[in-house]
C-alpha positions as CSV (number, residue, x, y, z in Angstrom):
1,M,-35.3,-123.5,-74.5
2,S,-31.9,-124.6,-75.7
3,L,-29.0,-125.2,-73.4
4,K,-27.2,-122.2,-74.9
5,S,-30.2,-119.9,-74.1
6,K,-30.4,-121.3,-70.5
7,I,-26.7,-120.6,-70.0
8,I,-27.0,-117.0,-71.4
9,N,-30.1,-116.3,-69.2
10,K,-28.3,-117.6,-66.1
11,L,-25.2,-115.6,-66.9
12,S,-27.3,-112.5,-67.6
13,Y,-29.1,-112.9,-64.2
14,W,-25.7,-113.4,-62.4
15,V,-24.2,-110.2,-64.0
16,S,-27.3,-108.2,-63.1
17,H,-27.3,-109.5,-59.6
18,Q,-23.6,-108.6,-59.2
19,K,-24.3,-105.1,-60.4
20,D,-27.2,-104.7,-58.0
21,K,-25.0,-105.9,-55.2
22,L,-22.2,-103.5,-56.1
23,E,-24.6,-100.6,-56.4
24,R,-26.1,-101.3,-53.0
25,E,-22.6,-101.6,-51.4
26,T,-21.8,-98.1,-52.9
27,Y,-24.9,-96.6,-51.3
28,V,-24.1,-98.2,-48.0
29,K,-20.6,-96.8,-48.0
30,S,-21.9,-93.4,-48.8
31,I,-24.4,-93.3,-45.9
32,K,-21.7,-94.6,-43.5
33,D,-19.5,-91.7,-44.6
34,S,-22.4,-89.3,-44.0
35,F,-23.0,-90.7,-40.5
36,D,-19.3,-90.2,-39.7
37,K,-19.8,-86.4,-40.4
38,L,-22.6,-86.0,-37.9
39,P,-21.8,-84.3,-34.6
40,N,-24.2,-86.8,-32.9
41,K,-23.3,-90.4,-33.7
42,E,-25.9,-92.1,-31.6
43,E,-26.3,-95.8,-32.5
44,L,-29.6,-97.7,-32.8
45,T,-30.6,-99.9,-29.9
46,K,-31.0,-103.7,-30.4
47,E,-34.7,-103.3,-30.0
48,Q,-34.9,-100.7,-32.7
49,I,-32.9,-102.9,-35.1
50,Q,-35.1,-105.8,-34.4
51,E,-38.2,-103.7,-35.0
52,I,-36.8,-102.5,-38.4
53,Q,-36.1,-106.0,-39.6
54,E,-39.4,-107.3,-38.4
55,F,-41.1,-104.6,-40.5
56,F,-39.1,-105.0,-43.7
57,M,-38.4,-108.8,-43.8
58,P,-42.0,-109.9,-44.5
59,L,-42.3,-107.2,-47.2
60,L,-39.0,-107.6,-49.0
61,G,-38.0,-111.2,-48.1
62,Y,-34.6,-110.1,-46.9
63,A,-33.0,-108.0,-44.1
64,V,-32.3,-104.3,-44.9
65,P,-29.2,-102.3,-44.0
66,T,-30.1,-100.1,-41.0
67,E,-27.5,-97.5,-41.7
68,W,-30.1,-95.1,-43.0
69,H,-32.3,-95.5,-39.9
70,K,-29.3,-94.8,-37.8
71,Y,-28.3,-91.8,-39.8
72,F,-31.7,-90.0,-40.0
73,S,-32.4,-90.9,-36.3
74,A,-29.1,-89.4,-35.2
75,R,-29.3,-86.4,-37.4
76,T,-32.9,-85.4,-36.7
77,G,-33.4,-86.9,-33.2
78,N,-36.5,-88.7,-34.5
79,Y,-36.3,-92.5,-34.8
80,S,-38.7,-94.4,-37.1
81,K,-38.7,-97.9,-38.5
82,L,-40.2,-96.5,-41.7
83,Y,-37.2,-94.7,-43.1
84,I,-36.4,-96.1,-46.6
85,P,-32.8,-97.2,-47.2
86,T,-31.6,-95.6,-50.4
87,S,-29.9,-98.8,-51.5
88,I,-33.2,-100.6,-51.4
89,Y,-35.2,-97.7,-52.8
90,K,-32.9,-97.2,-55.8
91,T,-32.3,-100.9,-56.7
92,D,-35.5,-102.7,-55.6
93,I,-38.4,-100.2,-55.3
94,V,-38.4,-97.3,-57.7
95,G,-37.6,-99.6,-60.7
96,R,-40.7,-101.6,-59.9
97,L,-43.0,-98.6,-59.5
98,N,-41.7,-96.9,-62.6
99,V,-40.9,-98.2,-66.1
100,F,-37.3,-97.3,-66.5
101,Q,-37.1,-98.1,-70.2
102,L,-39.2,-95.0,-70.8
103,K,-37.6,-92.8,-68.2
104,R,-35.0,-91.1,-70.4
105,A,-37.5,-89.8,-73.0
106,Y,-40.0,-88.6,-70.4
107,T,-37.4,-86.8,-68.2
108,D,-35.8,-85.0,-71.1
109,K,-36.4,-81.4,-70.1
110,N,-36.8,-80.5,-73.8
111,M,-40.0,-82.7,-73.8
112,T,-41.7,-81.1,-70.7
113,D,-43.6,-78.5,-72.7
114,I,-44.8,-81.2,-75.1
115,L,-45.8,-83.6,-72.4
116,L,-47.5,-81.0,-70.2
117,P,-48.7,-78.2,-72.4
118,Q,-51.3,-77.3,-69.8
119,A,-48.7,-76.5,-67.2
120,K,-47.3,-73.0,-66.8
121,Q,-43.6,-73.3,-67.5
122,P,-40.6,-71.0,-68.2
123,K,-40.4,-70.1,-71.9
124,I,-37.8,-72.2,-73.8
125,L,-35.9,-70.0,-76.3
126,L,-33.8,-72.7,-77.9
127,K,-33.7,-76.5,-77.7
128,N,-30.9,-78.9,-78.7
129,M,-32.1,-82.4,-78.9
130,N,-29.7,-85.2,-79.9
131,G,-27.5,-82.5,-81.6
132,Y,-30.4,-80.9,-83.5
133,F,-31.6,-77.3,-82.8
134,Y,-35.2,-76.2,-82.5
135,I,-37.0,-73.0,-81.8
136,D,-40.8,-73.1,-81.2
137,G,-40.8,-76.7,-82.4
138,K,-39.2,-75.9,-85.8
139,P,-35.8,-77.4,-86.7
140,I,-33.0,-74.9,-87.5
141,S,-29.3,-75.1,-88.3
142,L,-26.4,-74.3,-86.0
143,E,-25.8,-71.1,-87.8
144,E,-29.4,-70.0,-87.4
145,A,-29.4,-70.9,-83.7
146,L,-26.2,-68.8,-83.2
147,A,-27.8,-65.9,-85.1
148,K,-31.1,-66.0,-83.3
149,C,-29.5,-66.3,-79.8
150,S,-26.6,-63.9,-80.2
151,D,-28.2,-61.1,-78.2
152,L,-30.5,-62.8,-75.7
153,G,-29.0,-61.1,-72.6
154,D,-29.5,-63.0,-69.4
155,V,-30.9,-66.5,-69.8
156,M,-30.8,-69.9,-68.1
157,L,-28.6,-72.5,-69.7
158,K,-29.7,-76.0,-68.7
159,P,-28.8,-79.5,-69.8
160,S,-31.9,-81.4,-70.7
161,L,-30.8,-84.9,-69.6
162,S,-28.8,-84.2,-66.4
163,S,-30.1,-83.9,-62.9
164,R,-29.3,-82.4,-59.5
165,G,-28.6,-79.0,-61.1
166,N,-25.5,-80.3,-62.9
167,G,-24.5,-77.8,-65.6
168,V,-27.4,-75.3,-64.8
169,R,-26.3,-71.7,-64.8
170,I,-27.4,-68.2,-65.6
171,I,-25.4,-66.7,-68.5
172,H,-25.3,-63.4,-70.4
173,I,-25.2,-63.5,-74.2
174,G,-24.3,-60.3,-76.1
175,K,-23.1,-60.1,-79.7
176,G,-22.4,-63.8,-79.7
177,I,-20.2,-63.7,-76.7
178,T,-21.0,-65.1,-73.2
179,N,-19.8,-64.2,-69.7
180,L,-18.5,-67.8,-69.3
181,K,-14.8,-66.8,-69.4
182,G,-15.5,-64.8,-72.5
183,K,-16.3,-67.8,-74.6
184,S,-18.3,-67.4,-77.7
185,L,-21.8,-68.9,-77.9
186,R,-20.5,-71.3,-80.5
187,Q,-17.9,-72.5,-78.0
188,V,-20.5,-72.9,-75.3
189,F,-22.7,-75.0,-77.6
190,E,-19.6,-77.2,-78.4
191,D,-18.9,-77.6,-74.7
192,Y,-22.4,-78.7,-73.9
193,I,-22.2,-81.2,-76.9
194,S,-26.0,-81.9,-77.2
195,D,-29.2,-82.1,-75.3
196,F,-29.6,-78.7,-73.6
197,Q,-31.8,-75.6,-73.7
198,L,-31.8,-71.8,-73.3
199,Q,-34.6,-70.6,-71.1
200,E,-36.1,-67.3,-70.1
201,L,-35.2,-66.4,-66.5
202,V,-38.0,-67.1,-63.9
203,H,-39.1,-64.3,-61.7
204,Q,-40.4,-65.6,-58.5
205,H,-42.9,-64.5,-55.9
206,K,-41.5,-62.1,-53.3
207,D,-42.1,-64.5,-50.5
208,M,-40.1,-67.2,-52.2
209,A,-37.4,-64.8,-53.3
210,A,-37.1,-63.6,-49.7
211,L,-35.8,-67.1,-48.7
212,N,-32.8,-66.6,-51.0
213,P,-32.9,-63.9,-53.7
214,T,-30.2,-65.4,-56.0
215,S,-31.8,-68.8,-56.6
216,I,-35.2,-70.0,-57.7
217,N,-36.5,-71.6,-54.6
218,T,-38.9,-74.5,-55.3
219,I,-41.6,-76.6,-53.7
220,R,-40.6,-80.3,-54.1
221,V,-43.7,-82.5,-54.0
222,L,-43.4,-86.3,-54.0
223,T,-46.6,-88.0,-55.4
224,Y,-47.8,-91.6,-55.6
225,R,-50.5,-92.9,-57.9
226,V,-53.2,-95.2,-56.4
227,D,-55.5,-96.1,-59.3
228,M,-57.2,-92.8,-60.3
229,E,-56.1,-91.0,-57.2
230,I,-52.8,-89.1,-56.7
231,V,-51.5,-89.1,-53.1
232,V,-49.1,-86.4,-51.9
233,L,-46.5,-88.3,-49.8
234,Y,-44.6,-85.2,-48.7
235,T,-43.7,-81.6,-49.6
236,V,-40.5,-79.7,-48.8
237,V,-39.2,-76.3,-49.9
238,R,-35.8,-76.3,-51.4
239,I,-33.7,-73.1,-50.9
240,G,-30.4,-72.0,-52.3
241,R,-27.6,-70.7,-50.1
242,K,-26.3,-67.1,-50.3
243,G,-25.0,-66.3,-53.8
244,S,-26.1,-69.6,-55.3
245,E,-28.1,-69.8,-58.5
246,I,-29.7,-73.2,-57.8
247,D,-31.5,-74.8,-54.8
248,N,-30.4,-78.4,-55.1
249,E,-29.1,-80.0,-51.9
250,S,-26.3,-81.6,-53.9
251,A,-25.2,-78.1,-54.9
252,G,-25.2,-76.9,-51.3
253,G,-28.9,-76.0,-51.0
254,I,-31.1,-76.8,-48.0
255,S,-34.7,-78.0,-47.5
256,T,-37.3,-78.0,-44.8
257,I,-40.7,-79.6,-44.5
258,I,-43.9,-77.8,-45.5
259,N,-46.7,-78.5,-43.2
260,S,-50.3,-79.3,-44.3
261,D,-51.3,-75.6,-43.8
262,G,-48.5,-74.3,-46.0
263,T,-46.2,-73.2,-43.2
264,L,-42.6,-74.3,-42.8
265,G,-41.1,-76.5,-40.1
266,K,-38.5,-75.4,-37.5
267,Y,-35.4,-76.8,-39.1
268,A,-33.8,-77.0,-42.6
269,Y,-31.2,-79.6,-43.6
270,G,-28.4,-79.5,-46.2
271,A,-25.7,-81.8,-47.2
272,P,-24.3,-84.3,-44.6
273,G,-22.0,-82.6,-42.1
274,V,-24.0,-79.3,-42.3
275,D,-25.7,-78.5,-39.1
276,K,-29.5,-78.1,-39.1
277,L,-30.5,-74.5,-39.5
278,E,-33.3,-72.4,-38.0
279,Q,-33.1,-69.6,-40.5
280,T,-32.1,-68.8,-44.1
281,D,-28.9,-67.0,-45.0
282,S,-31.1,-64.0,-45.6
283,G,-32.2,-64.1,-42.0
284,I,-35.8,-65.5,-42.3
285,R,-36.8,-68.0,-39.6
286,F,-38.3,-71.2,-41.1
287,E,-40.8,-72.0,-38.4
288,G,-44.3,-70.7,-39.3
289,Y,-43.2,-69.0,-42.6
290,I,-46.0,-69.2,-45.1
291,I,-45.4,-70.6,-48.6
292,P,-47.6,-68.8,-51.1
293,S,-50.1,-70.8,-53.3
294,Y,-49.3,-74.0,-51.5
295,Q,-52.7,-75.7,-51.9
296,E,-53.0,-74.7,-55.5
297,T,-49.6,-76.2,-56.1
298,L,-50.7,-79.6,-54.7
299,E,-53.8,-79.6,-56.9
300,K,-51.7,-78.8,-60.0
301,V,-49.2,-81.7,-59.5
302,K,-52.0,-84.2,-58.9
303,Q,-53.5,-83.2,-62.3
304,Y,-50.1,-83.5,-63.9
305,H,-49.3,-86.9,-62.5
306,L,-52.4,-88.4,-63.9
307,T,-51.0,-87.9,-67.4
308,F,-48.0,-90.3,-66.7
309,P,-49.4,-93.8,-66.6
310,F,-46.0,-95.6,-66.6
311,F,-44.7,-93.9,-63.5
312,K,-46.4,-94.4,-60.1
313,L,-43.9,-92.4,-58.1
314,M,-42.9,-88.9,-59.2
315,A,-41.3,-85.7,-57.8
316,W,-42.2,-82.2,-58.9
317,D,-40.3,-79.0,-58.5
318,I,-42.6,-76.0,-58.6
319,A,-41.7,-72.3,-58.5
320,I,-44.2,-69.6,-57.6
321,D,-44.2,-66.7,-60.0
322,T,-44.6,-63.0,-59.3
323,E,-48.4,-63.3,-59.7
324,G,-48.6,-66.2,-57.3
325,E,-49.2,-68.9,-59.9
326,P,-47.4,-72.3,-59.7
327,M,-44.8,-72.7,-62.4
328,L,-43.5,-76.2,-63.3
329,I,-39.7,-76.2,-63.3
330,E,-39.2,-79.9,-63.8
331,F,-40.2,-83.4,-62.7
332,N,-38.3,-86.5,-61.8
333,M,-39.0,-90.3,-61.9
334,T,-36.1,-91.3,-59.7
335,P,-36.0,-88.6,-57.1
336,D,-33.8,-88.6,-54.1
337,L,-35.8,-88.8,-50.9
338,S,-35.8,-85.8,-48.5
339,Q,-35.9,-87.9,-45.3
340,S,-33.9,-85.5,-43.2
341,A,-36.3,-82.6,-43.9
342,F,-39.5,-84.6,-43.9
343,G,-39.0,-87.9,-42.1
344,P,-39.9,-91.3,-43.6
345,A,-40.5,-90.6,-47.2
346,F,-43.6,-92.9,-47.7
347,G,-45.1,-92.2,-44.3
348,E,-48.3,-94.1,-43.7
349,Y,-48.1,-95.5,-47.2
350,T,-44.8,-97.3,-46.6
351,E,-46.2,-100.8,-46.4
352,T,-48.7,-100.3,-49.2
353,I,-46.0,-98.9,-51.6
354,I,-43.5,-101.7,-50.8
355,K,-46.1,-104.4,-51.2
356,E,-47.1,-103.0,-54.6
357,A,-43.5,-102.6,-55.7
358,M,-42.6,-106.2,-54.9
359,S,-45.6,-107.5,-56.9
360,R,-44.2,-105.9,-60.1
361,N,-41.2,-106.6,-62.3
362,N,-38.0,-104.7,-61.6
363,T,-37.2,-102.6,-64.7
364,W,-34.1,-101.0,-63.0
365,S,-31.9,-104.1,-63.5
366,R,-32.8,-104.3,-67.2
367,M,-31.5,-100.8,-67.6
368,F,-28.1,-102.0,-66.3
369,E,-28.2,-104.9,-68.6
370,S,-28.8,-102.6,-71.6
371,G,-26.1,-100.1,-70.6
372,L,-28.6,-97.2,-70.7
373,W,-27.6,-96.3,-67.1
374,K,-24.4,-94.7,-68.6
375,H,-26.2,-92.2,-70.8
376,N,-25.4,-89.1,-68.6
377,D,-21.7,-89.8,-68.3
378,H,-20.6,-87.3,-70.9
379,Y,-22.0,-84.5,-68.8
380,T,-19.8,-85.2,-65.7
381,N,-16.6,-83.5,-66.8
382,K,-17.9,-80.9,-69.3
383,F,-19.4,-78.2,-67.1
384,T,-16.2,-76.7,-65.8
385,F,-16.7,-73.0,-66.6
């Protein structure tokens, strides 16, 4: 290797390391702000901090920030050394378990029906992929797309590359005009730029709708692949708040654990600063409430995960339709962890997962070096209807 190549490699490593460090500091600041919003600000004991470091140090080779342990312990009243710090999970674990170079293509919602044709899914009426329009897999022009979609009525408009419900909304289209401030469908397409879809509305099971009738309330399943076996790490149900169309916690939604028998836990949790709740806005108490088709849902996602060899850790959002059949809404290769609702995300597999992660290359840093991490920036300021 030439001297020039060595210098470039060292500089690249230094830049990547600095970006990792900055990203971790951002996560730590965020969890500190969340802790400050809690009514109970109980600190960890010296013994607890020591136990946490004695667990993680041999696995990672460095000390972990204990702010997440402090936050979840104070918020839920349940201490555990096994809580996963988001700063470590995002920068040093998930990028080792999953191949990030492939993530964008696989998580494009316009590819879901192609990747998982065996899964029951909402019908996609129109796709826009990289600026090109498609209906039923056939390319069409903008003018054809406008003509065919001018009188669809109520549909779901969904960006295909964004996450956390950003830009997702129910719209009405009649005679080429939408209910988004009276904008034409052409204007809406221009606002969304590219990479979006129009989707038939989902009609959910009555027991799921009862939790909140205005949103599609989904079962979130986190799965982990161990050779030919798919392990379910946890399940929670995600519920929208009164009047909301989406169930994401980042959009104000709440979540609570689903027990192994398909019943809900006692409390649900929302965004930091929101008190834990014992019932939905519609008045249904969480504890003991039965989620329909729960076991069938678990079997379905296990089958689905086996078709994704490049991703060991995945999350699945499943609705239950009016007939009681699980319907795949979307999946995620870098899911946020529901540790308020469930507890330590990896549970009894924590040591196993971290050991495997640390034995693999970290593809997350390479994404930063290539600049691909910026690919969703153009969505941030566009959805302002």
